[in-house]
MARDODREN-275196 format. One line per 5 residues: their letters; for each residue y, x, z of N, C-alpha, C. Coordinates in steps of 0.05 Angstrom, whole numbers, m for minus. Atoms other than C-alpha are relative to their C-alpha. Layout:
REM MARDODREN-275196
a) Y:X:Z:Y:X:Z:Y:X:Z; ...
REM end
This chain:
REM MARDODREN-275196
mtppg) m24:17:0:0:0:0:25:18:0; m25:m15:2:68:27:m20:19:m8:22; m19:8:m21:118:30:38:24:m15:m12; m24:15:9:178:m17:33:22:20:m9; m21:m16:10:235:12:m8:m9:21:m20
fdvrp) 11:m19:19:189:53:m53:m15:m14:m21; 15:11:23:157:41:m120:m16:22:m13; 17:m19:14:99:77:m153:m2:m9:m29; 2:7:29:99:80:m229:m8:26:m15; 6:m23:16:75:126:m285:25:17:m5
ltaad) m22:m18:7:119:187:m296:2:0:m31; m5:m2:29:150:193:m365:16:25:m6; m16:m23:8:187:246:m404:28:m1:13; m26:3:m13:251:219:m373:0:11:28; 3:m10:m28:225:244:m305:m4:30:1
ldaal) 7:m29:2:214:316:m329:18:17:18; m18:m17:m16:276:347:m296:m4:m6:30; 4:7:m28:264:309:m231:m26:13:11; 25:m12:m8:192:333:m228:2:30:3; m5:m29:m2:213:405:m242:16:7:26
llsat) m17:m5:m23:266:402:m188:m15:m4:26; 16:6:m24:220:370:m136:m21:23:4; 20:m21:m3:165:422:m150:13:26:10; m13:m25:m8:215:479:m141:7:0:29; m9:1:m28:233:455:m71:m23:1:20
lvhap) 23:3:m18:162:452:m43:m18:25:m2; 17:m24:m2:118:510:m20:m26:m4:m14; 27:4:11:52:479:m42:0:m15:m26; 0:13:26:75:445:m106:m4:20:m22; 4:m19:22:57:474:m173:26:11:m11
rwprs) m23:m12:13:104:522:m207:m4:m1:m30; 5:4:28:88:494:m275:26:4:m16; m24:m2:16:138:514:m329:6:m27:m14; m8:25:14:176:460:m368:m20:m8:m21; 19:6:21:126:465:m425:m26:m14:11
vwaav) 24:13:m12:67:447:m379:7:m28:9; m9:27:m9:106:388:m348:3:m18:m25; m4:16:25:124:365:m419:m28:m9:m10; 27:8:9:50:366:m437:m13:m21:18; 10:20:m20:31:328:m373:12:m27:m5
lnphp) m14:25:4:83:275:m388:m1:m11:m28; 4:10:27:65:268:m461:m16:m27:2; 14:26:m2:44:195:m471:m29:1:m10; 28:m3:10:m20:219:m507:m9:28:4; 7:m28:m6:m38:284:m472:m30:5:m7
hprri) 28:m9:3:m101:323:m487:m2:26:17; 18:21:m9:m137:329:m441:17:m23:12; m14:24:m11:m120:259:m415:7:4:29; m9:m2:m28:m79:258:m352:13:m26:9; m15:21:m12:m51:207:m305:21:13:18
algvf) m22:m11:m16:17:225:m275:16:m23:11; m14:21:m14:47:179:m223:23:11:17; m22:m8:m17:113:183:m187:5:m22:20; m9:19:m19:136:149:m124:31:3:3; m29:m1:2:210:131:m126:12:m16:23
stael) m17:14:m18:262:111:m75:25:m6:m16; m20:7:19:312:73:m117:m5:15:m26; 5:m15:24:319:121:m176:m8:29:6; 6:m28:m8:302:185:m137:m31:4:1; 28:m7:m2:234:217:m147:m6:12:27
agfav) 6:m8:m27:205:224:m78:m27:16:1; 25:m13:1:136:249:m98:m15:m5:m26; 15:4:25:84:254:m153:m29:8:5; 29:m7:1:9:259:m166:m8:3:m29; 9:m5:28:m23:287:m229:m30:5:1
avlap) 29:m4:2:m97:282:m246:m8:3:m29; 12:m3:27:m136:306:m307:m27:m14:0; 24:16:2:m192:261:m330:m22:13:m17; 24:m8:14:m262:281:m352:m22:m19:9; 18:21:m11:m299:215:m339:m29:9:m2
peael) m5:18:m22:m338:202:m298:15:14:23; m15:m14:m21:m297:254:m258:29:3:m8; m28:m8:4:m224:271:m250:6:21:21; m9:m20:m19:m189:328:m216:29:m4:7; m28:2:m9:m126:320:m175:13:28:m4
esiav) m13:m26:5:m83:376:m204:22:6:20; m22:m4:m18:m25:365:m158:8:m27:13; m13:22:m14:4:318:m106:21:12:18; m22:m12:m15:71:331:m74:20:m22:8; m21:19:m10:123:293:m33:23:16:11
avsfq) m24:m14:m9:194:316:m21:1:1:31; m1:m4:m29:205:343:50:14:m23:13; m15:21:m13:256:289:65:m14:m27:0; 15:25:2:205:235:48:m28:2:12; 27:m4:m11:143:264:82:m4:m16:25
rrgla) 8:15:m24:105:228:137:7:m29:m1; m6:29:3:120:159:109:m22:m15:m15; 22:13:13:54:145:75:2:1:m31; m3:0:29:77:163:4:m23:14:m14; 23:m13:12:20:211:m11:m24:m19:0
ralla) 22:20:m2:m29:158:12:4:m22:m21; m6:21:20:6:106:m33:m5:11:m28; 6:m12:26:3:154:m92:m30:1:m6; 29:m2:4:m71:166:m82:m13:m28:m3; 11:27:3:m85:91:m75:5:m10:m29
dldac) m6:9:27:m50:76:m141:m15:17:m20; 15:m17:17:m83:136:m173:m29:m8:m1; 27:10:0:m151:111:m151:m4:m24:m18; 2:23:18:m139:45:m186:1:7:m29; m2:m9:28:m118:80:m250:m26:14:m8
lraaa) 24:m14:7:m179:125:m247:m24:m18:m3; 22:19:3:m227:68:m236:2:m14:m27; m4:13:26:m197:33:m297:m7:18:m23; 6:m20:20:m210:97:m336:m30:9:2; 29:m6:m3:m285:97:m317:m5:26:15
vdtll) 3:m23:m18:m276:152:m265:m12:m9:26; 11:8:m26:m320:148:m203:1:23:20; m1:m23:m19:m308:217:m171:27:14:m4; m25:m16:0:m243:253:m153:m5:26:15; 2:m27:m11:m243:328:m141:27:12:4
levrv) m26:m15:m4:m188:374:m115:m6:26:13; 0:m25:m15:m174:443:m89:24:m1:19; m22:m1:m20:m131:454:m27:m1:27:14; m1:m26:m15:m107:518:6:m13:m2:27; 13:0:m26:m147:536:67:20:m2:23
snapa) m21:1:m20:m81:542:105:15:m26:1; m16:25:1:m55:473:86:m14:m22:17; 13:18:m19:m79:436:148:10:m29:m3; m9:28:3:m34:374:137:m13:m14:m24; 13:12:23:m62:362:67:m29:m4:5
qalyr) 28:4:m6:m133:373:91:m4:m24:18; 2:23:m17:m122:322:146:3:m26:m15; m3:24:17:m97:271:96:m25:m5:m16; 24:3:17:m155:283:49:m24:m9:16; 24:8:m16:m207:278:104:3:m29:10
sldfv) m4:28:m9:m175:213:129:m6:m20:m23; 5:16:24:m186:187:58:m29:4:m10; 29:m4:6:m261:206:59:m6:22:m20; 8:m23:16:m257:270:19:m18:18:17; 18:m18:m14:m312:318:38:0:27:m15
qiglr) 1:m26:12:m316:393:27:m26:5:m13; 25:m6:15:m366:413:m26:m1:30:m9; 1:m28:8:m347:486:m37:25:15:8; m22:m18:m6:m299:544:m31:4:17:m25; m7:m18:23:m262:583:m86:15:24:12
pgyya) m14:m23:m11:m247:653:m59:22:10:m19; m22:m11:16:m180:680:m83:11:m19:m21; m9:20:21:m164:616:m122:30:0:m4; m29:2:2:m90:615:m107:13:28:m1; m17:m24:1:m38:668:m123:27:m7:13
epped) m28:4:m11:31:677:m91:1:m20:22; 16:m23:m8:6:684:m38:m29:m4:m6; 29:3:4:m67:699:m50:m13:m15:23; 13:16:m21:m111:650:m14:m24:m15:m12; 23:15:8:m178:615:m17:6:m30:m2
alilr) m3:29:2:m185:542:m36:m26:m14:8; 23:18:m6:m230:489:m7:m2:m19:m24; 5:20:20:m262:444:m59:m8:m26:14; 7:26:m13:m262:371:m37:m7:m21:m22; 9:21:18:m294:310:m68:0:m27:14
ralc) 2:27:m11:m290:235:m59:m11:m19:m22; 10:21:18:m329:179:m91:20:m23:0; m19:22:2:m285:123:m117:m13:m27:0; 15:26:1:m339:69:m117:5:m16:25
REM end
């Protein structure tokens, strides 16, 4: 359920600058260049992606991006602006993403998370993600291992 005063909708090319700006302000957000964001927000991307944003009025408060390979999908990124954290926005993004993934014949969602990112791990575990592996040295800047988490969408 989306908190009052917020709206979740697909991101479009018009949201490109806002997504870049938001990513630049967050430690754990991707540092994707403009060209990658443009590919993600392409209405017909290959591979197929779902990119959702959560908005407060016209301000982008957070986003989630998943790449689809039915029957699985991988959460490439989820981020919420610091000023909007702890309001249930990541949970709302994941709920809407789940609905989109189910409609796309996806039954499993995978993700990687930094071993040091305890708040994200707590969120994922509260949403029934389970650890299925470890990727040593997966992250750069700074170098760090990643936990691989999985959740069934059925």
